[in-house]
KEKE-3310 file (N, C-alpha, C; in steps of 0.2 Angstrom, whole numbers, plus 5000, padded with zeros to 4 digits):
npx = (6514:6506:6492:6487:6473:6474:6484:6480:6470:6477:6481:6473:6468:6459:6459:6460:6468:6480:6484:6485:6497:6508:6509:6513:6525:6534:6533:6543:6555:6558:6556:6548:6540:6532:6525:6510:6498:6487:6484:6488:6499:6516:6534:6547:6563:6571:6561:6561:6573:6573:6562:6571:6577:6572:6563:6574:6580:6567:6566:6579:6576:6565:6574:6581:6570:6567:6578:6575:6562:6568:6576:6567:6559:6557:6558:6567:6571:6575:6581:6583:6588:6588:6591:6583:6591:6597:6607:6611:6598:6601:6611:6604:6594:6600:6608:6596:6591:6602:6600:6592:6575:6571:6567:6561:6559:6560:6561:6564:6563:6565:6564:6567:6574:6588:6585:6575:6579:6590:6582:6574:6586:6591:6579:6569:6574:6581:6593:6604:6607:6608:6614:6612:6619:6624:6643:6644:6637:6642:6648:6636:6631:6638:6640:6625:6626:6633:6628:6617:6625:6631:6639:6648:6652:6659:6652:6654:6658:6652:6647:6631:6619:6614:6598:6587:6576:6580:6574:6573:6577:6588:6597:6608:6617:6632:6640:6630:6624:6621:6612:6602:6595:6584:6573:6566:6556:6561:6561:6560:6563:6549:6553:6564:6573:6582:6591:6591:6592:6605:6615:6614:6616:6618:6619:6611:6609:6595:6585:6583:6576:6583:6576:6561:6549:6542:6541:6535:6541:6536:6540:6551:6548:6539:6546:6554:6544:6538:6550:6552:6542:6538:6547:6551:6557:6569:6580:6591:6603:6611:6625:6616:6613:6618:6610:6598:6593:6595:6582:6573:6575:6583:6594:6610:6620:6634:6632:6641:6639:6641:6646:6641:6644:6641:6639:6637:6634:6637:6627:6624:6622:6632:6633:6628:6631:6640:6634:6630:6623:6622:6636:6635:6626:6635:6645:6637:6632:6645:6650:6640:6640:6653:6653:6643:6652:6662:6657:6654:6667)
npy = (5579:5565:5562:5546:5545:5557:5556:5545:5551:5562:5553:5548:5535:5523:5522:5511:5504:5510:5509:5494:5492:5499:5491:5478:5483:5486:5474:5468:5475:5475:5484:5495:5511:5519:5526:5524:5533:5541:5552:5554:5549:5546:5545:5534:5533:5524:5525:5538:5539:5530:5536:5547:5543:5536:5546:5554:5543:5543:5555:5554:5544:5551:5558:5553:5547:5562:5561:5553:5556:5568:5564:5557:5566:5579:5594:5607:5609:5625:5636:5651:5658:5674:5691:5705:5714:5724:5723:5710:5704:5710:5702:5691:5692:5694:5681:5673:5678:5672:5658:5642:5637:5628:5613:5613:5622:5628:5642:5647:5662:5669:5681:5685:5686:5685:5671:5665:5662:5653:5642:5639:5634:5623:5615:5617:5613:5623:5628:5637:5649:5667:5674:5692:5701:5711:5714:5714:5704:5693:5682:5675:5672:5662:5655:5648:5643:5633:5623:5622:5614:5620:5626:5638:5655:5670:5686:5697:5712:5728:5744:5751:5763:5779:5779:5790:5801:5812:5822:5825:5835:5835:5829:5838:5838:5839:5831:5820:5818:5808:5816:5826:5816:5815:5825:5818:5804:5789:5771:5755:5738:5729:5715:5711:5707:5705:5690:5688:5698:5703:5715:5727:5740:5745:5753:5745:5747:5742:5739:5748:5763:5779:5791:5799:5797:5782:5772:5757:5742:5727:5720:5724:5732:5741:5752:5759:5766:5774:5780:5787:5796:5801:5813:5818:5805:5790:5779:5766:5756:5741:5747:5752:5747:5758:5759:5756:5764:5777:5774:5775:5788:5790:5794:5790:5792:5792:5791:5791:5782:5773:5758:5752:5741:5728:5711:5700:5684:5667:5654:5637:5617:5607:5594:5597:5600:5609:5615:5618:5630:5634:5640:5649:5658:5661:5668:5680:5685:5691:5699:5709:5713:5718:5729:5738:5742:5748:5760:5766:5770)
npz = (5668:5658:5644:5641:5635:5626:5617:5610:5605:5597:5587:5581:5582:5593:5614:5621:5610:5606:5621:5621:5612:5620:5630:5623:5618:5627:5634:5625:5624:5637:5649:5656:5650:5651:5667:5675:5684:5696:5690:5677:5666:5666:5660:5663:5669:5662:5654:5647:5642:5630:5624:5619:5612:5601:5595:5589:5580:5572:5565:5557:5550:5543:5537:5528:5520:5514:5507:5498:5490:5484:5474:5465:5461:5448:5451:5456:5473:5482:5495:5502:5520:5526:5533:5533:5524:5508:5502:5501:5496:5484:5478:5478:5470:5455:5458:5456:5441:5434:5435:5427:5423:5416:5418:5429:5445:5461:5474:5488:5495:5514:5524:5541:5558:5563:5574:5569:5555:5561:5566:5551:5545:5554:5555:5546:5532:5525:5512:5515:5527:5530:5546:5555:5567:5581:5584:5598:5601:5597:5605:5610:5599:5593:5602:5600:5585:5586:5595:5587:5579:5568:5554:5551:5538:5539:5530:5530:5541:5547:5547:5554:5543:5539:5531:5519:5514:5499:5502:5515:5530:5535:5525:5519:5529:5533:5543:5554:5570:5585:5592:5583:5578:5587:5584:5573:5563:5567:5556:5559:5560:5565:5571:5573:5586:5599:5605:5618:5633:5638:5636:5645:5642:5631:5612:5603:5585:5577:5587:5598:5597:5592:5592:5598:5591:5584:5570:5567:5555:5545:5533:5519:5510:5512:5519:5512:5501:5516:5520:5509:5505:5516:5523:5535:5544:5543:5545:5551:5544:5532:5522:5508:5488:5476:5466:5470:5480:5470:5464:5472:5476:5488:5498:5508:5524:5535:5553:5568:5579:5596:5600:5585:5578:5565:5562:5546:5544:5536:5536:5538:5539:5547:5541:5529:5510:5500:5485:5467:5465:5476:5479:5466:5472:5483:5476:5469:5478:5486:5476:5476:5490:5487:5479:5486:5497:5492:5487:5500:5503)
capx = (6509:6501:6487:6487:6467:6473:6487:6476:6466:6482:6487:6466:6466:6456:6463:6462:6474:6486:6487:6489:6503:6512:6512:6516:6531:6536:6536:6546:6558:6560:6558:6544:6542:6528:6522:6505:6496:6482:6485:6490:6509:6523:6539:6551:6570:6571:6555:6566:6581:6569:6561:6578:6582:6568:6563:6580:6577:6563:6570:6586:6572:6562:6580:6580:6563:6570:6583:6572:6559:6572:6578:6561:6555:6561:6558:6573:6570:6580:6577:6587:6582:6591:6590:6581:6596:6595:6613:6610:6594:6601:6614:6600:6591:6607:6608:6591:6594:6608:6596:6587:6570:6567:6568:6557:6562:6555:6563:6561:6568:6563:6568:6566:6578:6593:6585:6570:6585:6595:6578:6573:6590:6590:6572:6565:6576:6583:6600:6608:6607:6612:6612:6614:6621:6628:6648:6644:6632:6645:6650:6631:6629:6643:6635:6620:6628:6638:6623:6614:6627:6630:6643:6647:6655:6660:6652:6654:6657:6650:6644:6625:6621:6605:6595:6582:6573:6585:6572:6576:6581:6596:6601:6614:6621:6639:6641:6624:6625:6613:6604:6602:6589:6580:6564:6563:6554:6564:6560:6563:6559:6545:6551:6572:6574:6588:6587:6591:6594:6613:6618:6607:6620:6624:6612:6609:6604:6591:6583:6584:6576:6586:6569:6555:6545:6545:6537:6538:6538:6536:6541:6554:6545:6533:6550:6555:6537:6537:6557:6552:6536:6538:6556:6555:6558:6574:6580:6597:6601:6617:6623:6611:6617:6616:6605:6591:6594:6591:6579:6569:6573:6585:6603:6613:6623:6635:6633:6645:6638:6646:6644:6638:6649:6638:6643:6632:6637:6630:6626:6623:6622:6638:6635:6627:6638:6641:6631:6633:6617:6626:6642:6632:6625:6640:6646:6632:6633:6651:6650:6636:6644:6659:6650:6641:6658:6667:6651:6654:6672)
capy = (5574:5566:5559:5542:5545:5564:5553:5541:5556:5562:5547:5546:5528:5522:5523:5504:5501:5514:5506:5487:5493:5502:5486:5475:5487:5486:5468:5467:5480:5473:5488:5500:5516:5525:5524:5527:5537:5543:5560:5552:5545:5548:5545:5533:5534:5521:5527:5544:5538:5528:5540:5554:5537:5535:5552:5553:5537:5545:5562:5551:5539:5555:5563:5548:5549:5566:5560:5548:5561:5573:5559:5555:5575:5581:5600:5606:5616:5630:5638:5653:5661:5679:5696:5712:5718:5725:5721:5703:5705:5711:5700:5685:5692:5693:5674:5671:5680:5668:5651:5640:5633:5624:5608:5614:5624:5629:5644:5650:5666:5670:5687:5687:5689:5676:5666:5661:5660:5647:5638:5636:5630:5616:5613:5618:5610:5628:5626:5643:5656:5670:5679:5698:5704:5718:5711:5714:5697:5687:5676:5670:5669:5656:5647:5645:5639:5628:5620:5620:5610:5623:5629:5645:5659:5677:5688:5708:5716:5734:5749:5754:5770:5782:5782:5796:5803:5815:5831:5826:5842:5833:5828:5841:5840:5833:5826:5819:5817:5804:5821:5827:5811:5816:5827:5815:5800:5781:5769:5750:5732:5726:5708:5710:5707:5699:5684:5691:5706:5701:5719:5731:5746:5748:5754:5742:5751:5738:5737:5754:5770:5784:5795:5799:5794:5776:5767:5748:5739:5720:5720:5729:5737:5747:5754:5762:5771:5778:5783:5792:5799:5804:5817:5818:5798:5789:5772:5764:5749:5740:5751:5749:5749:5765:5759:5755:5772:5782:5774:5779:5796:5791:5796:5787:5797:5791:5794:5790:5781:5769:5750:5751:5735:5723:5706:5696:5677:5664:5648:5629:5611:5604:5587:5599:5599:5615:5613:5622:5634:5639:5642:5654:5662:5666:5674:5685:5689:5694:5705:5715:5717:5723:5737:5742:5743:5752:5764:5766:5773)
capz = (5668:5649:5645:5635:5629:5621:5612:5607:5600:5591:5583:5575:5586:5598:5617:5620:5605:5610:5628:5620:5608:5622:5633:5619:5615:5635:5637:5619:5625:5642:5653:5656:5647:5655:5674:5676:5690:5697:5687:5671:5664:5663:5657:5669:5667:5655:5645:5644:5637:5626:5620:5618:5603:5598:5592:5583:5574:5568:5563:5552:5544:5539:5533:5522:5515:5511:5501:5490:5488:5482:5469:5463:5461:5445:5452:5464:5479:5483:5501:5507:5525:5526:5535:5528:5521:5504:5497:5501:5492:5474:5478:5481:5462:5453:5456:5451:5434:5431:5436:5422:5427:5410:5423:5435:5452:5466:5478:5493:5502:5518:5527:5546:5562:5565:5578:5565:5551:5563:5565:5548:5542:5557:5557:5541:5526:5519:5511:5519:5530:5534:5551:5557:5572:5583:5586:5605:5606:5596:5609:5610:5593:5591:5606:5597:5580:5589:5600:5583:5572:5561:5552:5545:5534:5540:5524:5530:5544:5542:5553:5551:5540:5542:5525:5521:5509:5497:5505:5523:5533:5538:5519:5515:5534:5532:5551:5558:5576:5587:5594:5578:5575:5589:5583:5567:5566:5564:5555:5561:5558:5573:5573:5575:5592:5601:5607:5626:5635:5643:5635:5645:5642:5622:5610:5595:5582:5576:5594:5603:5596:5592:5592:5602:5586:5579:5564:5566:5550:5544:5528:5514:5502:5515:5523:5505:5502:5520:5520:5499:5505:5523:5522:5540:5544:5544:5546:5552:5539:5531:5515:5501:5481:5476:5463:5473:5481:5467:5462:5480:5481:5494:5502:5515:5527:5541:5559:5571:5586:5598:5597:5579:5572:5564:5556:5544:5543:5533:5539:5536:5544:5548:5535:5522:5505:5496:5479:5462:5467:5484:5475:5464:5475:5486:5470:5467:5486:5486:5471:5478:5493:5486:5477:5491:5499:5486:5487:5507:5506)
cpx = (6506:6497:6488:6480:6470:6478:6484:6474:6470:6484:6479:6467:6464:6462:6467:6469:6480:6489:6488:6495:6509:6515:6516:6525:6536:6538:6541:6552:6561:6559:6549:6542:6537:6524:6514:6501:6491:6480:6487:6495:6510:6529:6544:6557:6572:6568:6559:6569:6579:6567:6564:6579:6577:6567:6571:6582:6574:6565:6575:6580:6568:6567:6579:6574:6564:6571:6579:6567:6561:6574:6574:6556:6559:6562:6561:6570:6575:6577:6583:6584:6588:6588:6587:6586:6599:6603:6612:6604:6595:6607:6608:6596:6597:6609:6604:6592:6598:6605:6591:6583:6567:6564:6562:6560:6560:6560:6562:6566:6564:6567:6565:6571:6582:6591:6579:6575:6588:6588:6575:6578:6591:6585:6568:6568:6578:6591:6605:6605:6609:6608:6613:6618:6626:6637:6650:6640:6637:6646:6643:6631:6630:6641:6630:6622:6631:6634:6619:6617:6628:6637:6643:6653:6655:6658:6654:6654:6656:6647:6636:6628:6615:6604:6588:6580:6580:6582:6572:6578:6586:6599:6605:6618:6626:6642:6635:6627:6620:6609:6602:6594:6582:6571:6563:6562:6558:6559:6563:6560:6555:6548:6560:6574:6579:6586:6588:6594:6602:6616:6613:6610:6622:6616:6615:6605:6599:6584:6582:6582:6581:6583:6565:6549:6547:6540:6539:6534:6540:6541:6547:6552:6543:6540:6553:6550:6538:6544:6556:6548:6536:6544:6557:6557:6566:6574:6588:6598:6609:6619:6620:6616:6614:6609:6597:6589:6591:6584:6572:6569:6578:6592:6606:6620:6625:6634:6637:6640:6644:6642:6639:6640:6644:6642:6638:6637:6632:6633:6624:6622:6629:6637:6630:6634:6635:6639:6632:6629:6621:6632:6641:6630:6628:6643:6643:6633:6639:6651:6644:6639:6651:6656:6646:6647:6663:6664:6652:6662:6674)
cpy = (5571:5563:5552:5543:5553:5561:5550:5547:5559:5556:5546:5538:5528:5520:5515:5501:5502:5510:5499:5488:5495:5496:5481:5477:5486:5480:5467:5470:5476:5478:5494:5507:5520:5523:5527:5530:5539:5550:5559:5549:5550:5543:5543:5532:5532:5522:5535:5543:5535:5531:5546:5549:5536:5540:5555:5549:5539:5553:5558:5548:5545:5559:5557:5546:5555:5566:5558:5552:5567:5570:5558:5559:5580:5589:5601:5612:5618:5634:5643:5656:5669:5685:5701:5717:5718:5722:5713:5703:5707:5706:5691:5688:5693:5684:5671:5673:5674:5661:5649:5636:5628:5617:5607:5617:5628:5633:5649:5655:5669:5676:5685:5687:5682:5670:5664:5659:5652:5642:5634:5632:5622:5615:5611:5617:5616:5627:5631:5646:5660:5677:5687:5698:5707:5712:5711:5706:5692:5680:5670:5668:5664:5653:5645:5640:5634:5622:5614:5614:5614:5625:5635:5649:5666:5680:5695:5707:5723:5737:5751:5762:5772:5781:5786:5799:5810:5824:5830:5831:5841:5831:5831:5842:5837:5828:5825:5815:5811:5811:5824:5825:5814:5820:5823:5808:5793:5777:5761:5742:5729:5720:5707:5712:5703:5695:5685:5697:5706:5709:5725:5739:5749:5749:5750:5745:5748:5737:5743:5760:5777:5788:5794:5796:5788:5772:5760:5746:5733:5716:5727:5734:5742:5755:5761:5767:5776:5784:5791:5798:5804:5809:5819:5811:5797:5782:5772:5755:5747:5745:5748:5752:5753:5764:5758:5762:5776:5781:5775:5785:5798:5793:5792:5791:5791:5795:5790:5788:5775:5761:5748:5744:5728:5718:5701:5690:5672:5657:5642:5624:5611:5598:5590:5600:5604:5611:5620:5630:5637:5642:5651:5659:5666:5670:5679:5689:5694:5700:5711:5715:5721:5728:5741:5743:5748:5759:5767:5770:5781)
cpz = (5660:5651:5642:5630:5623:5616:5609:5601:5595:5585:5579:5578:5595:5607:5619:5617:5606:5615:5628:5618:5614:5627:5629:5619:5621:5636:5628:5622:5632:5647:5651:5654:5651:5662:5675:5682:5688:5691:5680:5670:5665:5665:5663:5665:5662:5649:5644:5640:5630:5621:5614:5609:5600:5592:5587:5577:5570:5562:5556:5546:5540:5535:5527:5517:5510:5504:5494:5488:5482:5473:5464:5462:5456:5448:5461:5468:5482:5490:5504:5512:5527:5532:5531:5526:5513:5499:5497:5496:5484:5474:5476:5471:5458:5452:5454:5444:5432:5429:5429:5425:5422:5416:5429:5442:5457:5471:5482:5495:5507:5520:5536:5549:5561:5569:5574:5557:5554:5561:5558:5544:5547:5557:5550:5534:5522:5518:5514:5521:5532:5539:5554:5565:5578:5587:5594:5608:5600:5599:5610:5603:5591:5595:5602:5590:5584:5593:5596:5578:5566:5561:5547:5545:5536:5531:5524:5536:5544:5549:5549:5545:5542:5532:5525:5516:5506:5500:5512:5524:5534:5529:5518:5523:5535:5536:5555:5564:5578:5590:5590:5576:5581:5589:5576:5570:5562:5563:5556:5561:5564:5573:5572:5581:5595:5605:5616:5627:5640:5640:5637:5643:5635:5618:5601:5591:5579:5581:5598:5600:5596:5593:5597:5598:5584:5574:5564:5560:5549:5538:5523:5513:5505:5516:5515:5502:5508:5518:5512:5502:5511:5524:5528:5544:5541:5545:5547:5547:5538:5524:5510:5495:5480:5468:5465:5476:5478:5462:5465:5483:5487:5494:5509:5520:5533:5547:5564:5575:5589:5597:5592:5574:5571:5562:5552:5543:5541:5535:5536:5540:5543:5541:5530:5518:5502:5489:5474:5465:5473:5480:5471:5467:5478:5481:5468:5474:5488:5481:5473:5483:5494:5482:5481:5495:5496:5485:5493:5507:5505)
residu = (UNK:UNK:UNK:UNK:UNK:UNK:UNK:UNK:UNK:UNK:UNK:UNK:UNK:UNK:UNK:UNK:UNK:UNK:UNK:UNK:UNK:UNK:UNK:UNK:UNK:UNK:UNK:UNK:UNK:UNK:UNK:UNK:UNK:UNK:UNK:UNK:UNK:UNK:UNK:UNK:UNK:UNK:UNK:UNK:UNK:UNK:UNK:UNK:UNK:UNK:UNK:UNK:UNK:UNK:UNK:UNK:UNK:UNK:UNK:UNK:UNK:UNK:UNK:UNK:UNK:UNK:UNK:UNK:UNK:UNK:UNK:UNK:UNK:UNK:UNK:UNK:UNK:UNK:UNK:UNK:UNK:UNK:UNK:UNK:UNK:UNK:UNK:UNK:UNK:UNK:UNK:UNK:UNK:UNK:UNK:UNK:UNK:UNK:UNK:UNK:UNK:UNK:UNK:UNK:UNK:UNK:UNK:UNK:UNK:UNK:UNK:UNK:UNK:UNK:UNK:UNK:UNK:UNK:UNK:UNK:UNK:UNK:UNK:UNK:UNK:UNK:UNK:UNK:UNK:UNK:UNK:UNK:UNK:UNK:UNK:UNK:UNK:UNK:UNK:UNK:UNK:UNK:UNK:UNK:UNK:UNK:UNK:UNK:UNK:UNK:UNK:UNK:UNK:UNK:UNK:UNK:UNK:UNK:UNK:UNK:UNK:UNK:UNK:UNK:UNK:UNK:UNK:UNK:UNK:UNK:UNK:UNK:UNK:UNK:UNK:UNK:UNK:UNK:UNK:UNK:UNK:UNK:UNK:UNK:UNK:UNK:UNK:UNK:UNK:UNK:UNK:UNK:UNK:UNK:UNK:UNK:UNK:UNK:UNK:UNK:UNK:UNK:UNK:UNK:UNK:UNK:UNK:UNK:UNK:UNK:UNK:UNK:UNK:UNK:UNK:UNK:UNK:UNK:UNK:UNK:UNK:UNK:UNK:UNK:UNK:UNK:UNK:UNK:UNK:UNK:UNK:UNK:UNK:UNK:UNK:UNK:UNK:UNK:UNK:UNK:UNK:UNK:UNK:UNK:UNK:UNK:UNK:UNK:UNK:UNK:UNK:UNK:UNK:UNK:UNK:UNK:UNK:UNK:UNK:UNK:UNK:UNK:UNK:UNK:UNK:UNK:UNK:UNK:UNK:UNK:UNK:UNK:UNK:UNK:UNK:UNK:UNK:UNK:UNK:UNK:UNK:UNK:UNK:UNK:UNK:UNK:UNK:UNK:UNK:UNK:UNK:UNK:UNK:UNK:UNK:UNK:UNK)
# end
């Protein structure tokens, strides 16, 4: 049940004026939108259908208005939403280094989980997004993309690796097993939650700790500080560029584990036209991926 009084307050108008406007609209349409009851108001069957179409009309009008705003504003806004992947950030940094900001440009990069990125692209005007998911979750993510009218391109399939300090007790071990990690402290991102728990019997490297001791972080900067300065910590990550490892005195090691195959996918709206900036970003991302792929061979 809804409240006309509350709706009027939300619209910053008097309740009688809103009631009058609704009555006049219903008269013009020829059907009742809201049914009044002692407990409040609710949409009629015809009213529900009307509200559905009305919302879409408003969304389309807002989209047209945004086009006009872009044409009338010299400042270019470019927005990308990504997971916390070092090779992706490396590619984005290389992309930024080739941009010219002479005419005014506003660039946004948002590191978040898959659901956050989908929401950014669908609802918040982001040009591109990159989502990361375990291959066991692919069917679920493909359904989400389809339901949200999103197109996609596969960037990379890879296995997570371990990253740790060069001083870590396991640094010189040629083959690291899962049981070797139990006595050490795992660092993991606190907001990288899977959208559902359909698969209860597999270890997602990002979500199921492989140690009894866990440190949750929410931004990439602190993870490298902790790894470098607390040599008993480790982290499951996508392969990292060598220059970043060297900078932080870190190493990465392979640890064979079940269900450890992941995929990074670039997403964008189906009605979105790839522009020159997108193509440059894709080029730099590919170059960064190739460098890391060669490193991992």
